[in-house]
LUMBAMI-277751 format. One line per 10 residues: number of its first residue (from 1); their letters; for each residue y, x, z of N, C-alpha, C. Coordinates in steps of 0.1 Angstrom, whole numbers, plus 5000, padded with zeros to 4 digits. Layout:
N
NUM = A = Y/X/Z/Y/X/Z/Y/X/Z; ...
***
This chain:
101
1 = MGGQIDLQAE = 4923/5114/4873/4915/5125/4879/4915/5124/4894; 4904/5129/4899/4902/5128/4914/4908/5141/4920; 4907/5141/4934/4912/5153/4941/4922/5149/4952; 4927/5159/4959/4936/5156/4970/4950/5153/4964; 4956/5142/4968/4969/5138/4964/4977/5131/4974; 4990/5133/4975/4998/5125/4984/5002/5112/4976; 4999/5101/4982/5002/5088/4977/5014/5083/4984; 5023/5076/4977/5035/5070/4984/5038/5056/4978; 5044/5048/4987/5048/5035/4983/5061/5031/4990; 5069/5023/4983/5081/5017/4990/5077/5004/4996
11 = VCNRGTNPVQ = 5079/5003/5009/5076/4991/5017/5089/4984/5020; 5091/4972/5016/5103/4965/5017/5102/4952/5025; 5112/4949/5033/5112/4936/5040/5120/4926/5031; 5113/4917/5025/5119/4907/5016/5121/4894/5024; 5119/4894/5037/5121/4882/5045/5134/4880/5051; 5136/4871/5060/5149/4869/5067/5149/4874/5081; 5138/4879/5086/5138/4884/5100/5135/4899/5100; 5139/4907/5109/5136/4921/5110/5121/4923/5112; 5115/4934/5108/5101/4937/5110/5100/4950/5117; 5093/4950/5128/5092/4962/5137/5086/4974/5130
21 = DGVVVQFLET = 5087/4986/5135/5081/4997/5130/5066/4997/5133; 5058/5006/5128/5044/5006/5131/5035/4997/5122; 5041/4991/5111/5033/4983/5103/5023/4991/5095; 5010/4987/5095/5000/4995/5088/5001/4993/5073; 5000/5004/5066/5000/5004/5051/4987/5012/5047; 4979/5005/5039/4967/5012/5034/4967/5014/5019; 4962/5025/5015/4960/5028/5001/4945/5027/4998; 4942/5019/4987/4928/5017/4984/4925/5022/4970; 4913/5025/4967/4909/5030/4954/4896/5023/4949; 4896/5019/4937/4883/5015/4930/4878/5027/4922
31 = TDPNAPIEDA = 4866/5028/4919/4861/5039/4911/4859/5035/4897; 4861/5023/4894/4860/5017/4880/4873/5009/4877; 4880/5012/4866/4892/5005/4864/4890/4990/4862; 4878/4985/4859/4876/4971/4857/4871/4964/4870; 4869/4972/4881/4864/4966/4893/4875/4958/4900; 4871/4947/4906/4880/4939/4913/4885/4945/4926; 4897/4941/4931/4902/4947/4943/4893/4946/4955; 4884/4936/4955/4875/4934/4966/4865/4946/4967; 4864/4954/4956/4855/4966/4956/4862/4978/4960; 4875/4978/4962/4883/4989/4966/4880/4994/4980
41 = KVVCETVTTK = 4880/5007/4982/4878/5013/4995/4891/5020/5000; 4894/5019/5013/4905/5026/5019/4904/5041/5018; 4914/5047/5012/4914/5062/5010/4923/5069/5020; 4933/5062/5025/4942/5067/5035/4950/5056/5041; 4956/5058/5053/4963/5048/5060/4975/5055/5067; 4986/5048/5067/4998/5053/5074/5005/5041/5080; 5017/5043/5087/5024/5032/5093/5039/5034/5089; 5047/5023/5090/5061/5024/5088/5067/5031/5101; 5078/5037/5100/5084/5045/5111/5097/5039/5116; 5102/5028/5111/5114/5023/5115/5115/5008/5114
51 = LLLPGECEIV = 5124/5002/5122/5126/4988/5121/5132/4985/5107; 5127/4975/5100/5132/4972/5086/5139/4958/5087; 5152/4959/5086/5160/4947/5085/5158/4940/5072; 5161/4927/5071/5160/4920/5058/5166/4928/5047; 5159/4931/5036/5164/4938/5024/5162/4953/5025; 5158/4958/5037/5156/4973/5038/5142/4977/5034; 5142/4989/5029/5129/4995/5025/5127/5009/5031; 5114/5013/5031/5110/5026/5036/5099/5031/5027; 5100/5044/5023/5089/5050/5016/5079/5056/5026; 5067/5052/5024/5056/5058/5033/5047/5066/5024
61 = VCSADLMGGG = 5041/5076/5030/5033/5086/5023/5020/5089/5031; 5009/5090/5024/4997/5096/5031/4989/5104/5021; 4981/5113/5026/4972/5121/5017/4958/5116/5016; 4954/5115/5003/4940/5109/5000/4932/5119/4992; 4919/5118/4993/4910/5125/4985/4904/5115/4975; 4910/5114/4963/4906/5104/4954/4894/5108/4945; 4886/5098/4942/4874/5100/4933/4879/5101/4918; 4889/5093/4915/4894/5093/4901/4887/5083/4892; 4894/5079/4882/4888/5070/4872/4890/5055/4875; 4895/5052/4887/4897/5038/4890/4911/5034/4891
71 = NIYVDVDPED = 4914/5025/4900/4928/5020/4903/4931/5022/4917; 4944/5024/4920/4949/5025/4933/4958/5013/4937; 4956/5008/4949/4963/4996/4954/4969/5000/4967; 4980/4992/4971/4986/4994/4984/4986/4980/4991; 4982/4981/5003/4981/4968/5011/4989/4970/5024; 5000/4962/5025/5008/4963/5037/5004/4952/5047; 5002/4956/5059/4997/4947/5070/4984/4940/5066; 4974/4949/5063/4961/4943/5059/4954/4934/5068; 4957/4934/5081/4951/4925/5091/4960/4913/5094; 4971/4912/5087/4980/4901/5089/4985/4899/5103
81 = KIADCHPGNN = 4989/4910/5109/4994/4909/5123/5009/4905/5124; 5016/4905/5113/5030/4902/5113/5032/4888/5108; 5040/4880/5115/5043/4866/5110/5050/4868/5097; 5045/4861/5087/5049/4863/5073/5048/4850/5065; 5059/4845/5060/5059/4832/5052/5052/4834/5038; 5051/4847/5033/5045/4849/5020/5036/4861/5021; 5025/4860/5028/5015/4871/5029/5009/4876/5016; 5010/4867/5006/5004/4871/4993/5011/4882/4986; 5023/4885/4990/5031/4896/4984/5029/4910/4990; 5019/4911/4999/5017/4923/5006/5007/4933/4999
91 = LGADAFGLCP = 5001/4928/4989/4992/4937/4981/4998/4941/4969; 5000/4955/4967/5007/4960/4956/4998/4963/4944; 5005/4964/4932/4998/4966/4919/4993/4980/4918; 4984/4982/4908/4979/4994/4905/4989/5005/4903; 4990/5014/4912/5001/5024/4911/5000/5033/4899; 4988/5036/4894/4987/5045/4882/4991/5037/4870; 4988/5024/4870/4992/5016/4858/5008/5015/4857; 5014/5015/4869/5029/5014/4869/5035/5028/4866; 5028/5038/4870/5034/5052/4869/5023/5061/4863; 5021/5060/4850/5010/5068/4844/5014/5083/4845
101 = G = 5003/5091/4846/5004/5105/4847/5009/5111/4835
***
């Protein structure tokens, strides 16, 4: 279902170096569950608020007005501003598929 909702994701540093605060985290939505991620639109954006040492995590939250009926994705550091040996792990899975209502 669509409507106003607070979306949250756990952002973790799986690397070997600390990551500064202020990392951009975007939540994206497709309007069709079969649509590819390339069709997703940004519905809200937030940033991390603390230095993440290796292995540390932070839960980030932002409020979105969802259309409903599609998938939700999370993209950490969408502009690849952070030095990262594995940038392919910055795009999260469909949140609703993992946590059905």
